[in-house]
C-alpha positions as CSV (number, residue, x, y, z in Angstrom):
1,M,175.8,267.7,161.4
2,T,177.1,269.8,163.7
3,E,180.6,269.7,162.1
4,A,179.0,269.9,158.6
5,V,177.7,273.3,159.5
6,K,180.9,274.6,160.6
7,Q,183.1,273.6,157.8
8,I,180.6,274.8,155.5
9,C,180.5,278.7,157.6
10,E,184.2,278.3,157.6
11,Y,184.5,277.7,154.0
12,V,182.2,280.6,152.9
13,F,183.5,283.2,155.4
14,D,187.3,282.4,153.8
15,K,186.0,282.0,149.7
16,S,183.5,284.8,150.2
17,D,183.2,288.7,151.4
18,I,180.1,287.4,153.4
19,V,180.1,288.6,156.6
20,R,176.8,287.5,158.3
21,I,175.0,283.6,157.9
22,Y,171.4,283.1,159.2
23,A,169.6,280.4,159.6
24,E,165.5,280.3,160.2
25,P,164.3,276.9,161.8
26,F,161.3,276.2,162.9
27,A,160.6,276.8,166.9
28,Y,159.4,273.3,167.1
29,N,162.5,271.5,165.3
30,F,164.7,271.5,168.5
31,A,167.1,269.4,167.0
32,S,168.0,271.9,164.1
33,C,168.3,274.9,167.1
34,R,170.5,272.8,168.5
35,V,173.0,272.4,165.9
36,L,173.0,275.9,164.9
37,E,173.8,276.5,169.0
38,K,176.6,274.1,168.9
39,S,178.0,275.4,165.7
40,G,178.2,279.0,167.3
41,F,174.9,280.4,165.8
42,Q,173.7,282.9,168.1
43,Y,169.9,282.9,169.1
44,E,168.5,286.8,168.1
45,G,164.9,286.1,168.4
46,T,161.6,284.2,167.2
47,L,159.5,285.2,164.4
48,R,156.2,284.9,165.3
49,K,153.5,283.3,162.9
50,N,156.2,283.3,160.2
51,A,155.6,280.6,157.9
52,I,152.8,278.4,157.2
53,K,153.4,274.7,157.2
54,N,150.5,271.9,156.8
55,N,147.9,275.0,157.0
56,K,149.0,276.3,160.0
57,L,150.9,279.4,161.2
58,V,154.1,278.2,162.8
59,D,156.8,280.4,165.3
60,M,160.3,279.8,163.2
61,K,163.8,281.6,165.2
62,M,166.1,283.6,164.1
63,Y,169.8,282.7,164.3
64,S,173.0,284.1,163.1
65,L,177.0,283.6,162.5
66,L,179.2,286.7,162.0
67,K,182.6,286.2,160.0
68,A,184.5,287.7,163.5
69,E,183.0,284.9,165.7
70,V,184.4,282.1,163.7
């Protein structure tokens, strides 16, 4: 999965004028967070009580990747 995320991000940066890609996985989804980190995304912070899932407020994490960092 990490390699797929890397390739998609490289493609987007090469073929468009996008300079920032971000992702907001649920804070408890450690596997998704780890994939983003291994793909070069930087953790920016926790979005507290940012979503409702199964009638519960849950935290999300914010990650981003900048074009210059690829």
